[in-house]
C-alpha positions as CSV (number, residue, x, y, z in Angstrom):
1,M,2.7,28.4,-117.3
2,K,1.6,31.7,-118.3
3,K,2.4,32.5,-122.0
4,T,3.0,36.2,-122.3
5,L,3.2,38.3,-125.2
6,V,6.1,40.9,-125.0
7,L,4.4,44.1,-127.0
8,G,7.4,46.5,-127.9
9,A,10.1,43.8,-127.7
10,S,13.6,45.3,-128.8
11,P,16.8,43.4,-129.8
12,N,18.7,46.5,-127.9
13,P,20.1,44.6,-124.7
14,T,19.7,48.0,-122.9
15,R,16.1,48.4,-123.3
16,F,13.6,47.0,-120.7
17,S,11.7,44.8,-122.8
18,Y,14.7,43.2,-123.9
19,K,15.5,43.0,-119.9
20,A,12.1,41.6,-119.4
21,V,12.2,38.7,-122.2
22,K,15.6,37.2,-120.6
23,S,13.7,37.2,-117.5
24,L,10.7,35.6,-118.5
25,V,12.6,32.9,-120.0
26,R,15.1,32.7,-117.1
27,H,12.0,32.3,-114.7
28,G,10.4,29.5,-117.4
29,Y,7.8,31.3,-119.0
30,E,6.9,30.9,-122.5
31,A,7.4,34.6,-124.2
32,V,5.9,35.7,-127.6
33,L,7.8,38.9,-128.9
34,I,5.9,41.5,-131.3
35,G,8.4,44.7,-132.1
36,N,8.8,46.7,-134.8
37,R,12.2,45.6,-135.7
38,K,13.6,42.4,-136.5
39,G,16.0,40.8,-134.2
40,Q,16.3,38.1,-131.7
41,I,16.2,37.9,-127.8
42,S,17.2,34.4,-126.3
43,W,17.3,32.8,-129.6
44,Q,13.5,33.7,-130.3
45,D,12.5,35.6,-133.2
46,I,10.7,39.2,-132.8
47,I,7.7,38.9,-134.8
48,I,6.5,42.1,-136.8
49,G,2.4,42.0,-136.8
50,T,-0.1,40.7,-135.4
51,P,-0.1,36.8,-135.3
52,E,-2.7,34.5,-133.6
53,I,-1.3,33.6,-130.4
54,A,-3.1,30.6,-128.6
55,D,-3.6,30.0,-124.8
56,L,-2.2,33.5,-124.0
57,H,-2.2,34.5,-120.4
58,T,-0.5,37.7,-120.2
59,V,0.2,40.9,-122.5
60,T,2.9,42.9,-121.1
61,I,3.1,46.1,-122.8
62,Y,6.7,48.2,-123.4
63,L,5.3,50.7,-125.9
64,N,4.7,54.3,-125.1
65,P,0.5,55.0,-125.5
66,K,1.0,56.9,-128.5
67,N,1.9,53.4,-130.3
68,Q,-0.4,51.6,-128.4
69,K,-3.3,52.5,-130.5
70,E,-2.9,50.5,-133.4
71,Y,-3.0,47.5,-131.2
72,Y,-5.8,47.7,-129.3
73,E,-8.2,45.4,-131.2
74,Y,-5.4,42.9,-131.6
75,I,-4.9,42.7,-127.9
76,I,-8.5,42.3,-126.9
77,S,-8.9,39.9,-129.9
78,L,-6.4,37.7,-128.1
79,K,-8.2,37.4,-125.0
80,P,-5.3,37.6,-122.4
81,Q,-6.3,37.1,-118.8
82,R,-4.0,39.9,-117.8
83,L,-2.4,43.2,-119.3
84,I,0.4,44.7,-117.7
85,F,1.1,48.3,-118.3
86,N,5.2,48.8,-117.6
87,P,6.2,52.4,-116.7
88,G,6.2,54.8,-119.3
89,S,3.2,52.7,-121.2
90,E,0.2,53.6,-118.7
91,N,-2.6,54.2,-121.0
92,Q,-6.2,55.3,-119.5
93,E,-8.0,54.6,-122.7
94,L,-6.6,51.2,-123.4
95,I,-7.0,50.4,-119.5
96,Q,-10.8,51.2,-119.7
97,L,-11.0,49.2,-122.9
98,A,-9.2,46.3,-121.1
99,M,-11.5,46.5,-118.1
100,E,-14.5,46.7,-120.2
101,N,-13.8,43.3,-121.6
102,G,-12.9,41.4,-118.3
103,I,-9.0,41.4,-118.7
104,E,-7.2,42.1,-115.5
105,V,-5.0,45.3,-115.3
106,C,-2.0,45.8,-113.7
107,V,0.3,49.3,-113.8
108,A,3.6,47.6,-112.6
109,C,7.1,46.7,-113.7
110,T,7.4,43.2,-115.2
111,L,11.1,42.5,-114.2
112,I,10.0,43.6,-110.5
113,M,7.1,41.5,-110.4
114,L,9.1,38.4,-111.8
115,N,12.1,38.9,-109.5
116,S,9.4,39.4,-106.3
117,N,7.7,35.9,-107.6
118,N,4.3,38.2,-107.9
119,Y,4.4,37.3,-111.8
């Protein structure tokens, strides 16, 4: 399965990052949650910081472009196969950096991808 880092995870059930985690888990994917507030989603802790993550396939972003800058080097260092920019997170600078490092870029909605079996 495609281990996925949800960057910008929120314990607020009205946020799309929360809904994406629930959907990833429901579809059988392993999710790693990083956010700026402690909390839990589906009994998983939201991590604050930049932990090492082995065998990562996808990073799905739920941060606005201004808040992504501090994660550029971290994302590239994880060597994911794919980077998904969810609506509102599109960032040409990070898209270019990802492509230069051989990372597939998708400007899409993780929820729709999961629900249409295109994840």
